[in-house]
Structures are given as C-alpha cells and as structure tokens.
N, C-alpha and C positions, 0 to 999 in steps of 0.2 A: 504493500500500500504506500501511496505517496505521503510523505511527511514534510510539514512546513514549519520552519522555525522563524518566528517574527522577532525582530530586534528593533527597538525604537531608539532614535537619537544616537546613532552609531558614532557621530562626531565626538561624543563625550569620551570615547575610548582614548583619545589623544591627551586626556587629562590624567591618564593612568601611566605610571612609570613602567609597569610590566604588562606586556600584551601577548606573552607567549601562550597563555591559555586560549585566547581567541584564535591564534594562528594554528594551534593544535586542533581546535574545532573545525577550522577550514579544511585541514588535511583530512579529517574524518569524513566531513560532508562531501568533499571532492571524490573520495573513494567509494561513496555509496550513492548511486544515482537516484535512489528513492527519496533523498533529502533535497529540499530547496530552502534557501534562506531569503527572506524578504526583510529588508531593512529600510528604515527612514533615516534621513540625515538632512542637515542644512546644505543649501546649494554650494556654499563656499568650501565645504569639506569634501566634495566629490573627488577632486583631483588628489587630495591627500589619501583618501581611502583607496583609490586606484593604485597609487604608487606604493602604499604600505602593504596592502592586502591582496589586491586583485592581480596585478602584474606579476609579483613574485610567485604566485601559485597558479598562474596561467588560467585564472578564472574569468569566464565570460559573463558579463552582467548586462541586463537590460535596464536602462535608466529611464524612469518615468517621472516627469514633472507633474506635480499635483496642481491642477488649475484652480482658479477661483470658482465658486459655485455658479452654475449657469442660470439663466432666467427661468428655465423649466424647474430646476432644483429649488430655486427661491420660491416659485409659485407653489411647489409641493409643500414646502415648509410652512408657507402662509396658510395653506389649507389645513395643516395639522395644528397650527397655533394661531387661530384667527385673531386673538387679542393683540398679537404683535404685528399684524399686517400693516398698520399705519407706519411703523418704524421701517419696515422693508420698503415702503413707498417713498421714504424720505431720501431725496437725491444726495443730501449731504453726508449720509452715513451708509448709503447702499453699497458703495465699493468696499468700504471697511468691513461690513458684515458678510461680504462674499467670501472672505477668508474663513475657513471652517473653525479655526481656533478662536477667532474673534466672535464668531456667531455663537459658539458654545457658551461663552460667558454672557453675551448679550441676551440670549434666551434665558439664562439663569437669573438675571437681575431685572430686566426691564419690566417683567410682569408684576414685580413686587415693590417697585419704587415710587409709583405714582407719577413718573416722569411723562411729560407730554411729547408726543412724537414731533410736533411742529417746532418745538424749541431745541431739539436735539441736533448736535453736530458731532463730528468725530472726536474733537478734544473733550467735549462734555461727556460723551459716551465712555471714553477711556477713564475719565474721572469717576463716573458712576460705577463702572466695573471695579475700579480700585477700591472705592469707598465701601462697596458691598461684599467683595470677595476677600480682599486683603485686610482692610481695617474693620470691616463689619460694624459700621457706625450705629447700627440698631442696638448694639449691646454696649452701653456707655459705662457700666459699673466698673469701678476700680481703674478707670483710665485705660480700659482694654484696647480701644481702637489705636491709640498711640503706641501702646506696648506691642500690639500685633505688627504695626508698621515697622517699628524699630527692629523687632525680632526678624521679620522676613527680609528686610533690607540687609541686616547684618549677616544672616546665613548666606544670602546670595553674594554679598561682597566678599566675605571670607573664602567662599568657594571659588570665586573668580580669581582672587589674589593668589591663592595657594594652588590653583590649577588642579583642584581636587573635586571629585564628583560629590562628596559629602564632607561635612565638617562636624565637630563636636558642638554641644549646646552652647558653650561659651558662658557669658554672663547674662543671657536673656531670661526674661520673666517666664517662669515655668508654666503658669496658667495660659499665657498667650501662646507659648510654644505648643502646648497640648491642644489648644483650640485650632491652631493652624494645621496640625496633623489631623485632627478630627474632621476638619472641613476640606481635607484633601488639597490643601495648599502646599504643605510640606509633607515629606515622607520620611519615616524613621527606618533606618537600616542599621541594626547592630549598635544602637546607641548613638548613631550619627545621623545628620539631617541633610536633606537636599530638597530643592524646589520640585514640586510635582510636575510643573509645566515650564518649558523653556520660555514661552511667551511672557509669563508673569515675571520670570527671572530677568528678562531683558528690561521690562518696565521698571523693576526695582533698581537696576543698575543705572538706568537713565535718570531716575528720580534722585539717586545719590549724587550723580554728576551735576545735575541741575541745582540741587540744594547746596553742594559744595561751591559751585560757581557763584551762587547768590551770596553765600557767606563771605566769599573773598571780595565781592563787590561792596558789601556792607562794611567790611573791615580792610580797607586797602593798606 
C-alpha cells in the first residue's frame, strides 16, 4: 500500500544543528517506492532544500505553489459562513483573506467581535486578529492581554535569535504561557515552547521591530 509522510514547514530544519536523522529518513524512503513525502516550506527555502537534501540523494521532486483562494472557493466559503459574507465582499480586505492562513484567523475572530465589514481594512483586520488571538483582550483579569503579548513576542524573538525551533519558558508569566498553549498559539514540546503558526510568529517579530524603532525615536 502507498504510504505518505507529511512534513510541515521543512525550512525550520535549517535551525537545527544536526540533520543526519532526516537524511537517514530520505535514504529509507528512497529505497522503498511505496513511500512518498509531501512537505510544505516557504518559497525562499526551496533552493536550500534542493541543495541540502534533494540533489545529494538524487531525489526528484514536484514543486507546487499554493495559490490564493479562487473566486469559486471564496463563494463556497461564503455559502458555508453567511455571516461573514459582507467581509468577503469588502475590496479592501478581499486579497488579504484569499491567503488561507489569513482566512483561518479571520473566520475565527470576525464573527465574534462585532466589527462592521464596511469599516474594515487590512491593517485593522490584522489588529483585530492580534487582539483576539494573541492578546485575547476579552479576558482582562490580572493584566493577561499584556502578559500574553509579552510572552508570545519573547518566545518568538528568542527562537529567532538562537536559530532554535523551540526555547525554554524563560521569565514569562506562567498563566499567560499556559493560556497561549491552551489556545493553540504556542506548542509545548518536552518543556520547551514554539509558535504554533509561522504567520503569527512573523507578526510578532514585526511588532518587536516596530516597537523597538519607536522607542529609539522617542529616546534619540
């Protein structure tokens, strides 16, 4: 029988010091034609993956670019979630939510925030997603939104600086950390933590850069 191994975000393997285990896996799969590997990765990493893993093992791969959602797919989603139809008809965010990762979070928050479709643009939608997924501002007790924000940005920043897939808890608030894990924003692996989605990790790093830039301008 045909066996398929799915690997998500293969570009993260370049954050690991040792990659021999994955190379051994490729040797096993290459020797057994019943196996196929399907991987996802960011576009910028394709050449790295080819040079590091495909060419040395003479592995032929078919590269598929995942397009934005088509008009027919958008119409299908509108039929399944009628309450969100006005947001899909908004030309200022239509292209943004054609990206499946963006659409996932838009669907998660827009039906619960009371936001009006006619006032929404891309910048505001990004902020609404951040407020509801990362900070979860509906839970104000004990300053949790700010603690969640600080915790998530810290995990993403230390992971990026150390070129590590995951990092230890550090000095972050334990309740905020556990909430982020519970909400599938962070993932715990053997006592270490990593972002659940690359998309939110990117947003966290961008916010850190913007905040640092603003602080430098305020304190020349």
